[in-house]
C-alpha positions in Angstrom: 203.7 195.4 -76.0 204.8 192.8 -73.9 203.5 189.6 -72.0 203.9 189.5 -68.3 202.3 186.2 -67.2 202.7 182.7 -69.2 200.8 180.1 -68.1 200.5 176.3 -69.7 198.5 173.9 -68.9 198.9 169.9 -70.8 199.9 171.4 -73.7 203.1 168.8 -75.4 205.1 167.6 -72.7 204.5 171.0 -70.5 202.4 169.9 -67.7 201.4 172.8 -65.5 204.2 175.4 -65.7 203.7 179.5 -65.4 206.5 182.2 -65.5 206.7 185.6 -65.3 209.3 186.3 -68.7 211.0 189.8 -69.1 209.8 192.5 -71.7 213.5 192.3 -73.1 214.7 189.2 -74.0 214.4 186.0 -72.3 216.3 183.3 -73.2 215.0 179.4 -72.6 217.2 176.5 -71.8 217.3 172.8 -72.0 218.0 169.7 -73.8 216.8 168.0 -77.0 213.1 167.1 -76.0 212.7 169.3 -72.8 210.1 171.4 -74.3 211.9 174.2 -75.1 210.1 175.0 -78.2 206.7 174.0 -77.2 207.2 177.2 -74.6 207.2 179.1 -78.1 204.7 177.1 -79.7 202.0 177.8 -77.1 203.1 181.4 -77.3 202.5 181.1 -81.0 199.2 179.2 -80.5 197.7 182.1 -78.6 198.8 184.7 -81.1 198.1 182.9 -84.1 195.3 179.9 -83.0 197.5 177.4 -85.0 200.6 175.4 -84.4 203.8 176.2 -86.3 204.9 172.5 -86.3 201.5 170.5 -86.2 199.2 170.9 -88.9 196.1 169.3 -86.3 195.4 171.4 -82.7 194.7 167.9 -81.2 198.2 166.8 -81.4 199.4 169.5 -79.2 197.0 168.3 -76.1 198.8 165.5 -73.9 197.9 161.8 -74.5 195.0 160.5 -71.9 194.1 164.9 -71.5 191.1 166.3 -72.2 192.5 169.3 -73.2 194.9 172.2 -73.3 194.8 175.7 -71.7 197.0 178.5 -72.4 197.1 181.7 -70.4 198.7 185.1 -70.5 198.9 188.8 -69.1 199.4 191.6 -71.9 200.7 194.8 -71.1 199.9 197.2 -73.7 198.1 200.6 -74.0 196.0 198.5 -71.7 196.5 195.3 -69.6 194.9 192.3 -71.2 193.9 188.8 -69.9 194.3 186.2 -73.0 193.1 182.5 -72.9 192.7 179.5 -75.2 191.6 176.1 -74.4 191.5 173.2 -77.1 189.7 170.1 -76.2 188.9 167.1 -77.9 185.5 166.5 -79.6 186.1 163.3 -81.1 188.1 163.4 -84.3 188.1 167.6 -84.2 189.0 170.0 -81.8 186.8 172.4 -79.4 188.5 175.4 -79.5 187.5 178.3 -76.8 188.9 181.7 -76.4 188.9 184.3 -73.9 189.8 188.1 -74.0 189.2 189.8 -70.6 187.4 186.8 -69.2 184.2 187.4 -72.3 184.4 184.5 -74.8 185.3 185.8 -78.4 184.0 183.8 -81.6 186.9 184.9 -83.5 190.5 184.1 -83.1 191.3 186.8 -85.1 191.1 188.6 -82.5 193.6 187.0 -80.4 195.9 187.9 -83.2 195.4 192.0 -83.3 196.3 191.7 -79.6 199.3 189.3 -79.5 200.9 189.7 -83.2 204.0 187.3 -83.2 206.8 186.4 -85.7 208.3 183.0 -85.4 211.9 182.2 -86.7 212.3 178.6 -86.4 214.6 176.1 -88.2 212.2 175.2 -90.6 212.2 178.4 -91.8 213.9 178.0 -95.1 210.6 176.8 -96.4 209.3 180.2 -97.1 212.0 180.2 -99.4 211.9 176.1 -100.5 208.5 175.3 -100.7 205.4 176.5 -103.2 203.2 179.4 -102.6 201.2 178.8 -100.0 203.5 180.0 -97.5 204.6 183.2 -98.8 200.8 184.0 -99.0 200.8 183.4 -95.7 203.1 185.5 -94.6 201.8 188.3 -97.0 198.5 188.2 -95.5 199.6 188.2 -92.1 200.8 191.7 -92.5 198.2 192.7 -94.6 196.1 191.8 -91.7 197.3 193.8 -89.0 197.4 196.8 -91.1 194.1 196.6 -93.4 190.9 196.1 -90.8 189.0 195.3 -93.8 191.2 192.3 -95.5 190.1 189.6 -93.0 186.2 190.5 -94.1 187.1 190.2 -97.6 189.5 187.2 -97.8 186.6 185.1 -96.0 184.6 186.5 -98.4 187.0 185.7 -101.3 187.2 181.9 -100.0 183.4 181.4 -99.8 182.8 182.7 -103.1 185.9 180.3 -104.3 184.5 177.3 -102.5 181.2 177.6 -104.2 182.5 178.2 -107.6 184.6 175.8 -107.4 182.1 173.5 -106.2 179.7 174.7 -109.6 182.2 173.9 -111.9 182.5 170.1 -110.7 179.1 169.7 -111.1 179.4 171.3 -114.7 177.2 174.3 -113.8 177.6 176.9 -116.2 179.4 180.1 -115.9 176.2 182.0 -116.4 174.7 180.6 -113.5 177.6 181.2 -111.4 177.8 184.6 -112.5 176.8 185.4 -108.7 180.1 184.2 -107.2 182.2 185.0 -110.0 181.0 188.7 -109.2 182.0 188.3 -105.6 185.2 186.5 -106.2 186.3 189.4 -108.6 185.1 192.4 -106.0 187.1 190.8 -103.3 190.0 189.7 -105.5 190.6 192.8 -106.4 190.7 194.0 -102.9 193.1 191.5 -101.9 195.3 192.1 -104.8 195.2 195.8 -104.2 196.7 196.0 -100.2 198.8 192.5 -100.8 200.6 194.5 -103.5 200.8 197.9 -101.5 201.9 195.8 -98.7 204.9 194.1 -100.6 206.0 197.9 -102.1 206.2 198.8 -98.3 208.2 195.9 -96.8 210.4 195.5 -100.3 212.5 198.4 -99.0 213.5 197.0 -95.5 214.4 193.6 -97.0 217.3 194.2 -98.9 218.9 195.8 -96.0 218.5 193.2 -93.7 219.3 190.6 -96.4 222.6 192.7 -97.2 223.2 192.9 -94.0 223.0 189.1 -92.5 224.0 187.6 -95.5 225.9 189.8 -97.8 223.5 189.3 -100.7 221.3 191.6 -103.1 218.1 190.6 -103.0 214.6 192.1 -104.0 211.0 190.6 -103.9 208.1 191.2 -106.5 204.4 190.4 -106.3 202.4 188.2 -108.7 198.7 188.4 -108.7 198.0 184.9 -109.5 196.8 186.0 -113.5 198.7 187.1 -116.4 199.9 190.8 -115.2 198.5 192.5 -119.0 195.0 191.2 -118.0 192.3 192.3 -115.2 190.9 189.6 -112.9 187.9 190.1 -115.1 189.8 189.3 -118.0 191.8 186.5 -116.9 188.7 184.9 -115.3 186.9 184.8 -118.5 190.2 183.8 -120.6 190.1 180.6 -118.3 186.7 179.6 -119.0 187.2 176.9 -121.0 189.9 175.3 -118.8 188.1 175.7 -115.6 185.2 173.8 -117.3 187.7 171.1 -117.8 189.3 171.4 -114.6 186.3 171.9 -112.4 188.9 174.4 -110.6 189.0 178.6 -110.7 192.6 178.4 -111.9 193.3 182.2 -111.5 193.3 184.6 -108.7 194.7 185.7 -105.4 194.4 182.2 -104.0 197.2 181.6 -106.9 199.5 184.5 -105.6 203.4 184.4 -105.0 206.5 185.9 -104.0 209.0 186.4 -106.8 212.6 186.6 -104.4 215.6 186.8 -106.7 219.1 186.7 -105.4 221.7 188.5 -107.8 218.8 188.8 -110.4 218.0 185.1 -110.6 214.7 183.7 -109.5 214.7 182.0 -106.0 211.1 180.9 -105.6 209.2 178.9 -107.6 206.9 180.7 -110.0 203.2 179.9 -110.4 202.2 177.9 -113.5 200.5 181.3 -115.2 204.2 182.7 -116.0 204.5 182.6 -120.0 207.9 180.5 -120.0 207.1 177.8 -117.3 210.1 175.6 -118.3 212.6 178.5 -118.4 211.6 179.5 -114.8 211.6 176.3 -113.5 215.1 176.0 -114.9 216.2 179.3 -113.5 214.5 178.3 -110.2 216.9 175.0 -109.7 219.7 177.3 -111.4 219.7 179.3 -108.1 218.6 176.6 -105.7 222.0 175.6 -106.2 224.2 178.3 -105.8 222.5 179.2 -102.4 223.1 177.0 -99.4 220.7 176.0 -96.4 221.8 178.5 -94.1 221.7 181.3 -96.3 217.9 180.6 -97.2 217.2 180.3 -93.5 219.0 184.2 -93.5 217.3 185.7 -96.7 213.8 183.9 -95.3 214.8 185.8 -91.5 215.4 188.8 -92.9 211.9 188.8 -94.7 210.5 187.8 -90.9 212.4 190.8 -89.4 211.1 193.3 -92.0 207.6 192.7 -91.1 208.6 193.4 -87.2 210.2 196.7 -88.7 206.8 196.8 -90.7 204.7 196.1 -88.0 206.6 199.1 -85.5 206.4 201.7 -88.1 202.7 201.2 -88.3 201.7 200.6 -84.7 204.9 202.1 -82.7 205.3 198.9 -81.3 206.8 195.5 -81.8 205.5 192.1 -82.6 206.7 189.4 -80.0 209.4 187.7 -81.5 209.8 184.2 -81.2 213.6 182.4 -82.5 213.8 178.7 -81.7 217.8 177.9 -82.2 219.2 180.4 -84.1 222.5 178.6 -84.0 221.1 175.8 -86.7 222.7 175.7 -89.8 224.4 179.0 -89.5 228.4 179.4 -88.8 229.4 181.5 -85.7 229.4 185.0 -87.8 226.4 184.9 -89.3 224.7 183.7 -86.1 225.6 186.9 -84.7 224.4 188.9 -87.8 221.5 187.6 -86.7 221.2 188.0 -82.9 222.4 191.8 -83.7 219.3 192.4 -86.2 217.5 191.1 -83.2 218.6 193.4 -81.0 217.8 196.1 -82.9 214.2 195.7 -82.9 214.3 196.5 -79.6 211.0 193.8 -79.1 209.7 191.3 -76.5 212.3 187.9 -77.7 212.3 184.4 -76.8 214.9 182.5 -78.1 215.9 178.8 -77.3 218.9 176.8 -76.9 220.8 174.0 -75.5 222.9 175.9 -73.7 224.0 179.6 -72.7 225.1 182.0 -75.2 228.2 184.5 -75.2 226.8 187.5 -77.2 226.0 190.9 -75.9 222.1 190.1 -76.2 222.1 187.8 -73.3 223.6 190.0 -71.1 221.0 191.3 -69.6 218.5 188.4 -70.3 216.4 186.3 -68.1 217.6 183.0 -68.2 215.3 180.1 -68.1 216.0 176.3 -68.0 213.0 173.5 -68.9 213.4 169.9 -67.6 211.3 167.3 -67.6 208.4 169.6 -68.8 209.0 172.0 -66.0 210.4 175.4 -65.9 212.4 177.1 -63.4 214.7 180.2 -63.6 218.4 179.5 -64.5 
């Protein structure tokens, strides 16, 4: 699976660009602010329907322009034409997605056809920040192996929203039972498929982490409630607290991945741990002995493990987007990362300030970006 053409209009600093990437390695060169990362961001938007840098698609539309348009031709078992247009509609964004010229009402369909994985300078946040990013990490992987997942995830979110609204209004748990039943049914499914996915990728993460950073890493999944209870029991036990807070305090929306380095917890645990204070202290102790560069490599090993798992399930690799791979990494660790990327044999887009001396780029197709325009280097 690979992109054969990419066209970008009025996106960030990119006015009107069109190019034909290699099916293997693509090196995108240019000065800071030239638009290198914006090309990766455009591919990511086509793939995920969102940005990895901005919290609103409106911010990606050029000033004084009504919309941005992204188009690509995707070569897989069959050829597909994908397009995404985001236009201004007052203070909100109006999104129009097309597959082979036909409008699709779900951006998830773009995601199924064009899976992508991003490794950028802020990837350490997967380790350093709270559980939300790690849940999204899990859910991307589950989405691509469990056809029913998106339906159940949306069903859970709808039930959670309605249940929380009722709790805030002081409605009794008995009156909210219908939403609670849906919450339990979908929540147990989400928990089960997340846990299975975590078990599957956990075999590759330690191997990649040992290669990239030379540390013993292991990950485990936390459901978002006390492990000795069922989801229904956990909801029943938290009923009194829910009436006070007006929020559903347990469930898959509170789940997390626990990442350990040499036995010490690296990621912050959720508030349902039996000894929150001790775990919080342990979190800080581990952070003090793992540098930002090491966090980046641990997170990169997690992302690459997803790519390996995807390839095993689908016999093709997702597209890799690698933004400034040398940020906060020394020469040796940069080489290890590039070698791991090369081993995946995926269509890859790498940005850099200048040409890179590494065998991975010997046959790479090189492009130069300047003033919002792109040309072959």
